[in-house]
C-alpha positions in Angstrom: 6.2 -5.2 -8.4 9.1 -5.8 -6.0 12.8 -5.9 -6.2 15.1 -8.3 -4.5 18.7 -7.3 -4.8 21.0 -5.4 -2.4 21.1 -1.7 -3.2 24.8 -1.8 -4.2 24.2 -4.6 -6.6 21.4 -2.7 -8.4 21.3 -2.2 -12.1 19.1 0.9 -12.4 17.5 -0.3 -15.7 16.3 -3.5 -14.1 16.2 -3.0 -10.3 14.9 0.6 -10.0 13.3 2.1 -13.1 10.7 -0.5 -13.8 9.5 -0.6 -10.2 9.3 3.2 -10.0 7.6 3.3 -13.4 4.8 0.9 -12.3 4.4 1.3 -8.5 5.1 5.0 -8.3 4.4 6.6 -11.7 1.4 4.4 -12.3 -0.3 5.8 -9.2 0.7 9.4 -10.0 -1.0 9.1 -13.4 -4.0 7.4 -11.9 -4.5 10.1 -9.3 -4.0 12.8 -12.0 -6.6 11.2 -14.3 -9.1 10.7 -11.5 -8.6 14.1 -10.1 -9.2 15.8 -13.5 -12.3 13.7 -14.1 -13.8 14.5 -10.7 -13.1 18.2 -11.4 -14.8 18.0 -14.8 -17.8 16.2 -13.3 -18.1 18.6 -10.4 -19.4 15.8 -8.2 -16.5 15.1 -5.9 -15.3 11.6 -5.4 -12.8 9.3 -3.7 -9.4 8.2 -4.8 -8.1 5.1 -3.0 -4.5 4.3 -3.7 -2.6 1.1 -2.8 0.7 1.6 -1.0 2.2 -1.1 1.1 3.5 -1.8 4.6 6.9 -1.3 3.0 6.0 2.3 2.2 6.1 3.0 5.9 9.0 0.8 7.0 12.3 -0.4 5.5 13.0 -4.0 4.7 15.9 -5.8 3.4 16.1 -6.0 -0.4 13.2 -3.6 -0.9 14.9 -0.3 -1.6 13.1 0.6 -4.9 9.8 -0.9 -3.8 9.8 0.9 -0.5 10.7 4.2 -2.2 7.8 3.8 -4.7 5.3 2.9 -2.0 6.4 5.7 0.3 5.8 8.0 -2.7 2.2 6.7 -3.0 1.6 7.8 0.6 3.0 11.2 -0.1 0.9 11.5 -3.3 -2.2 10.6 -1.3 -1.6 13.3 1.3 -0.8 15.9 -1.3 -3.8 14.9 -3.5 -6.1 15.2 -0.5 -4.9 18.7 0.2 -5.1 19.8 -3.4 -8.3 18.1 -4.4 -10.4 19.0 -1.4 -11.7 22.1 -3.0 -13.3 19.9 -5.7 -14.9 17.6 -3.1 -12.4 14.9 -3.7 -11.0 12.7 -0.9 -7.8 10.7 -1.2 -6.9 7.8 1.0 -4.1 5.1 0.8 -4.2 1.6 2.1 -1.2 -0.3 3.2 -1.8 -4.1 2.9 0.3 -6.6 4.6 0.6 -10.2 3.5 -2.3 -11.0 1.2 -3.1 -14.3 -0.3 -2.8 -13.3 -3.9 -2.3 -15.7 -6.8 1.4 -14.8 -6.8 1.8 -15.5 -3.1 -0.3 -18.7 -3.5 2.3 -20.0 -5.9 5.0 -20.0 -3.2 5.9 -23.0 -1.1 3.7 -23.9 1.9 6.7 -23.1 4.1 7.1 -19.6 2.7 3.3 -18.9 2.9 3.4 -20.1 6.6 6.3 -17.7 7.2 4.3 -14.8 5.7 1.2 -15.7 7.6 3.2 -15.8 10.9 4.2 -12.2 10.3 0.6 -11.1 11.0 -1.0 -11.2 14.4 -3.6 -13.9 13.6 -1.1 -16.1 11.7 -2.9 -16.0 8.4 -2.7 -14.3 5.1 -5.3 -11.6 4.5 -7.8 -12.6 1.8 -8.0 -10.2 -1.3 -11.7 -9.9 -0.5 -10.9 -8.4 2.9 -8.8 -5.7 1.2 -11.7 -5.0 -1.2 -14.1 -4.7 1.7 -11.9 -2.0 3.2 -11.6 -0.1 -0.1 -15.3 -0.3 -0.6 -15.8 1.2 2.9 -13.3 4.0 2.3 -15.0 4.9 -1.0 -18.4 5.0 0.8 -20.3 7.9 2.3 -19.8 6.3 5.7 -16.1 7.1 5.4 -16.7 10.7 4.5 -14.4 12.0 7.3 -11.5 9.9 6.3 -9.2 12.0 4.0 -5.5 12.3 3.4 -4.6 9.4 5.6 -3.2 5.9 5.4 -5.3 2.9 6.5 -3.3 -0.2 7.5 -4.9 -3.4 6.2 -2.3 -5.7 7.5 -3.8 -7.8 10.3 -1.4 -6.3 12.8 1.8 -6.8 10.7 2.9 -3.3 11.3 2.5 -3.4 15.1 5.1 -6.1 15.8 8.3 -7.5 14.4 8.5 -10.8 16.2 6.9 -12.5 19.1 9.2 -12.7 22.1 9.2 -15.3 24.8 10.9 -13.0 27.2 9.4 -11.0 30.0 8.9 -7.4 29.4 10.4 -5.2 32.1 
């Protein structure tokens, strides 16, 4: 859930609280429930939370969304620390522009703009995100804990392509 109004035009009841309730508090309760269940089972486990590229960088009109997604990153790191004694790993992913049903409803021009923000000029398929999550939850990723994995096809490594020489 994302906002879309300048901060000083915010109405907290519509521009902040619903976003925090869903994108931040929802993850908190999910981590809490999963952590408690893993502790009861005594088997360890993996919690993979979804943050966003906007949890690590600011963007115009995304004050509440960025705050919520940054909290998810902090929750993940804290959960990894606190749940390690129970054999639980916690990892967050930060997707970039993903070809979800919501994005696919946008105009072709806007979808092309989103795709151009990623290094290979394409939207990431939801299945590609799922593949990364499946890997992170697997035994092969056993050493990955308390960290953030970017799944953004290079979005976070550049802002725009420049046709100027680099000195």
